[in-house]
C-alpha positions in Angstrom: 26.3 72.1 -61.7 24.5 69.5 -63.7 26.4 67.6 -66.3 26.3 68.9 -69.9 25.3 66.9 -72.9 27.4 66.7 -76.1 25.4 69.7 -77.5 26.3 71.8 -74.5 22.8 71.7 -73.0 22.5 71.3 -69.2 20.8 67.9 -68.7 19.5 68.5 -65.2 19.6 67.1 -61.7 17.5 64.5 -60.1 16.4 66.1 -56.9 13.2 66.0 -54.7 11.5 68.7 -56.8 12.2 67.0 -60.1 11.2 63.6 -58.7 7.8 65.1 -57.7 7.4 66.6 -61.1 8.2 63.3 -62.8 5.6 61.5 -60.7 3.0 64.3 -61.4 3.7 63.9 -65.1 3.2 60.2 -64.8 -0.1 60.7 -62.9 -1.3 63.1 -65.5 -0.3 60.7 -68.3 -2.3 58.0 -66.6 -5.4 60.2 -66.6 -4.8 60.8 -70.4 -4.5 57.1 -71.2 -0.7 57.1 -71.9 -0.2 54.9 -68.9 -2.4 51.8 -68.5 -4.5 51.0 -65.5 -1.7 48.6 -64.4 0.8 51.5 -64.5 2.7 50.3 -67.5 3.6 52.9 -70.2 2.4 52.4 -73.8 5.0 52.1 -76.5 5.7 55.8 -77.2 4.6 56.9 -73.7 8.1 57.5 -72.2 9.0 59.9 -75.0 5.8 61.9 -74.3 6.5 61.7 -70.5 10.1 62.9 -71.0 9.0 65.8 -73.2 6.4 66.9 -70.7 8.8 66.6 -67.8 11.5 68.6 -69.6 9.1 71.3 -70.6 8.0 71.7 -67.0 11.5 71.6 -65.5 13.8 73.1 -68.1 15.9 69.9 -68.0 16.8 67.8 -71.0 16.5 64.2 -69.9 15.9 61.5 -72.5 13.1 59.0 -72.1 15.4 56.3 -70.8 16.7 58.5 -68.0 13.1 59.3 -67.0 12.1 55.7 -67.2 15.1 54.7 -65.1 14.5 57.4 -62.5 10.8 56.4 -62.2 11.9 52.7 -61.6 14.1 54.0 -58.8 11.3 56.0 -57.3 9.0 53.0 -57.6 11.5 50.7 -55.8 12.0 53.4 -53.1 8.2 53.6 -52.7 7.8 49.9 -52.0 10.7 50.0 -49.5 9.2 53.0 -47.7 5.8 51.2 -47.8 7.3 48.3 -45.9 8.6 50.7 -43.2 5.1 52.3 -43.0 3.6 48.9 -42.4 6.1 48.0 -39.7 6.0 51.2 -37.8 2.5 52.4 -38.3 3.8 55.9 -38.4 6.1 55.9 -41.4 9.4 57.2 -40.4 10.5 54.1 -38.6 11.9 56.1 -35.6 10.2 53.8 -33.1 11.3 50.6 -34.7 13.7 48.3 -32.8 17.0 47.3 -34.5 15.6 43.8 -35.1 12.7 45.2 -37.1 15.1 47.1 -39.3 17.3 44.0 -39.8 14.3 42.0 -40.8 13.1 44.6 -43.3 16.7 44.9 -44.7 16.7 41.1 -45.4 13.5 41.5 -47.3 14.3 44.7 -49.1 17.8 46.3 -48.9 16.4 49.6 -50.1 14.9 50.2 -46.6 18.4 51.0 -45.4 18.3 54.4 -47.1 15.3 55.4 -44.9 16.7 54.1 -41.6 17.8 57.5 -40.3 14.3 59.0 -40.5 14.9 60.1 -44.1 11.5 60.9 -45.6 10.4 59.8 -49.0 9.1 63.1 -50.6 7.0 61.3 -53.3 5.2 59.1 -50.8 1.7 60.6 -51.2 2.0 60.9 -55.0 3.3 57.3 -55.5 0.6 56.0 -53.2 -2.0 57.4 -55.7 -0.4 55.1 -58.3 0.4 52.0 -56.3 -1.6 52.1 -53.1 -0.2 49.9 -50.4 0.9 46.4 -51.3 -0.7 43.5 -49.5 2.0 41.0 -48.5 -0.2 38.3 -47.0 1.8 38.7 -43.8 -1.4 39.0 -41.7 -3.6 36.6 -43.5 -5.3 34.1 -41.2 -5.6 30.5 -42.1 -9.0 28.8 -42.4 -8.3 26.9 -39.1 -7.4 30.1 -37.4 -10.6 31.8 -38.6 -12.7 28.8 -37.3 -11.0 29.0 -33.9 -11.7 32.7 -33.6 -15.4 32.3 -34.5 
Protein backbone atom coordinates (compact mmCIF):
# COMPACT_ATOMS: atom_id res chain seq x y z
CA UNK A 1 0.00 0.00 0.00
CA UNK A 2 1.31 3.48 -0.83
CA UNK A 3 2.51 5.68 2.03
CA UNK A 4 0.03 8.09 3.58
CA UNK A 5 0.55 11.80 3.96
CA UNK A 6 -0.02 13.64 7.25
CA UNK A 7 -3.62 14.34 6.25
CA UNK A 8 -4.28 10.61 5.71
CA UNK A 9 -4.43 10.81 1.90
CA UNK A 10 -2.77 8.08 -0.08
CA UNK A 11 0.13 9.69 -1.93
CA UNK A 12 0.51 7.08 -4.67
CA UNK A 13 3.10 4.78 -6.16
CA UNK A 14 5.58 5.43 -8.90
CA UNK A 15 4.97 2.55 -11.28
CA UNK A 16 5.16 2.09 -15.05
CA UNK A 17 1.61 3.36 -15.59
CA UNK A 18 2.12 6.48 -13.48
CA UNK A 19 5.47 7.10 -15.16
CA UNK A 20 3.78 7.02 -18.58
CA UNK A 21 1.05 9.33 -17.35
CA UNK A 22 3.63 11.80 -16.03
CA UNK A 23 5.44 11.85 -19.38
CA UNK A 24 2.12 12.25 -21.24
CA UNK A 25 1.24 15.20 -18.98
CA UNK A 26 4.67 16.70 -19.70
CA UNK A 27 4.16 16.25 -23.47
CA UNK A 28 0.73 17.89 -23.26
CA UNK A 29 2.16 20.76 -21.19
CA UNK A 30 4.78 21.28 -23.88
CA UNK A 31 2.04 21.57 -26.51
CA UNK A 32 0.29 24.14 -24.29
CA UNK A 33 3.44 26.22 -23.75
CA UNK A 34 4.00 25.38 -20.08
CA UNK A 35 7.19 23.57 -21.12
CA UNK A 36 9.65 25.47 -23.30
CA UNK A 37 11.06 24.16 -26.56
CA UNK A 38 14.22 23.18 -24.63
CA UNK A 39 12.06 21.04 -22.29
CA UNK A 40 12.50 23.22 -19.26
CA UNK A 41 9.44 24.02 -17.22
CA UNK A 42 8.28 27.58 -16.65
CA UNK A 43 8.17 28.99 -13.12
CA UNK A 44 4.74 27.72 -12.04
CA UNK A 45 4.73 24.82 -14.48
CA UNK A 46 5.53 21.97 -12.09
CA UNK A 47 2.54 22.91 -9.93
CA UNK A 48 0.29 22.70 -13.01
CA UNK A 49 1.91 19.44 -14.11
CA UNK A 50 1.47 17.88 -10.66
CA UNK A 51 -2.18 18.97 -10.49
CA UNK A 52 -2.91 17.47 -13.93
CA UNK A 53 -1.05 14.27 -13.07
CA UNK A 54 -2.87 13.87 -9.75
CA UNK A 55 -6.24 14.48 -11.39
CA UNK A 56 -5.57 11.76 -13.96
CA UNK A 57 -4.15 9.19 -11.55
CA UNK A 58 -5.90 9.85 -8.24
CA UNK A 59 -2.50 10.25 -6.59
CA UNK A 60 -1.51 13.24 -4.49
CA UNK A 61 2.13 13.89 -5.34
CA UNK A 62 3.48 17.39 -4.81
CA UNK A 63 5.24 19.28 -7.59
CA UNK A 64 8.71 18.44 -6.24
CA UNK A 65 7.95 14.71 -6.29
CA UNK A 66 6.79 14.95 -9.90
CA UNK A 67 9.84 16.99 -10.83
CA UNK A 68 12.19 14.51 -9.14
CA UNK A 69 10.50 11.52 -10.77
CA UNK A 70 10.71 13.16 -14.18
CA UNK A 71 14.44 13.77 -13.64
CA UNK A 72 14.85 10.04 -12.91
CA UNK A 73 12.93 9.13 -16.06
CA UNK A 74 15.05 11.53 -18.10
CA UNK A 75 18.28 10.01 -16.74
CA UNK A 76 16.95 6.50 -17.42
CA UNK A 77 16.01 7.53 -20.94
CA UNK A 78 19.54 8.68 -21.75
CA UNK A 79 21.01 5.48 -20.27
CA UNK A 80 18.63 3.37 -22.36
CA UNK A 81 19.41 5.53 -25.40
CA UNK A 82 23.07 4.59 -24.97
CA UNK A 83 22.12 0.90 -25.01
CA UNK A 84 20.00 1.43 -28.13
CA UNK A 85 22.97 2.99 -29.90
CA UNK A 86 25.33 0.19 -28.90
CA UNK A 87 23.05 -2.71 -29.68
CA UNK A 88 21.05 -1.41 -32.61
CA UNK A 89 18.04 -3.30 -31.25
CA UNK A 90 17.56 -1.74 -27.85
CA UNK A 91 17.44 -4.48 -25.30
CA UNK A 92 21.17 -5.10 -25.24
CA UNK A 93 20.72 -8.89 -25.23
CA UNK A 94 23.26 -9.30 -28.01
CA UNK A 95 25.92 -7.11 -26.44
CA UNK A 96 29.17 -8.64 -25.20
CA UNK A 97 30.24 -8.14 -21.59
CA UNK A 98 32.90 -5.65 -22.71
CA UNK A 99 30.26 -3.39 -24.26
CA UNK A 100 28.24 -3.41 -21.04
CA UNK A 101 31.34 -2.58 -19.02
CA UNK A 102 32.19 0.29 -21.37
CA UNK A 103 28.68 1.70 -21.12
CA UNK A 104 28.68 1.34 -17.34
CA UNK A 105 31.86 3.42 -17.11
CA UNK A 106 30.16 6.17 -19.16
CA UNK A 107 26.75 5.93 -17.47
CA UNK A 108 26.16 3.78 -14.39
CA UNK A 109 22.38 3.84 -14.96
CA UNK A 110 22.81 1.41 -17.87
CA UNK A 111 23.24 -1.37 -15.28
CA UNK A 112 19.52 -1.36 -14.47
CA UNK A 113 18.75 -2.39 -18.07
CA UNK A 114 21.42 -5.09 -18.38
CA UNK A 115 19.05 -8.03 -17.83
CA UNK A 116 16.87 -7.04 -20.80
CA UNK A 117 14.74 -4.84 -18.59
CA UNK A 118 12.66 -2.63 -20.88
CA UNK A 119 12.22 1.10 -20.44
CA UNK A 120 8.42 1.54 -20.70
CA UNK A 121 8.56 5.28 -21.42
CA UNK A 122 11.07 4.96 -24.28
CA UNK A 123 8.76 6.03 -27.12
CA UNK A 124 7.22 8.90 -25.16
CA UNK A 125 10.56 10.26 -23.93
CA UNK A 126 11.98 10.00 -27.44
CA UNK A 127 9.31 12.49 -28.52
CA UNK A 128 10.79 14.95 -26.03
CA UNK A 129 14.51 14.28 -26.31
CA UNK A 130 15.12 12.41 -29.54
CA UNK A 131 18.41 10.61 -29.62
CA UNK A 132 21.50 12.39 -28.36
CA UNK A 133 24.41 12.74 -30.73
CA UNK A 134 27.58 11.86 -28.87
CA UNK A 135 30.09 12.64 -31.58
CA UNK A 136 31.36 9.08 -31.26
CA UNK A 137 31.14 8.46 -35.00
CA UNK A 138 32.19 11.89 -36.24
CA UNK A 139 34.87 11.70 -38.90
CA UNK A 140 37.79 14.09 -38.90
CA UNK A 141 38.48 16.37 -41.84
CA UNK A 142 41.48 14.21 -42.82
CA UNK A 143 39.39 11.05 -42.71
CA UNK A 144 36.74 12.63 -44.93
CA UNK A 145 39.40 13.64 -47.45
CA UNK A 146 40.86 10.13 -47.44
CA UNK A 147 37.41 8.62 -48.11
CA UNK A 148 36.70 10.98 -51.01
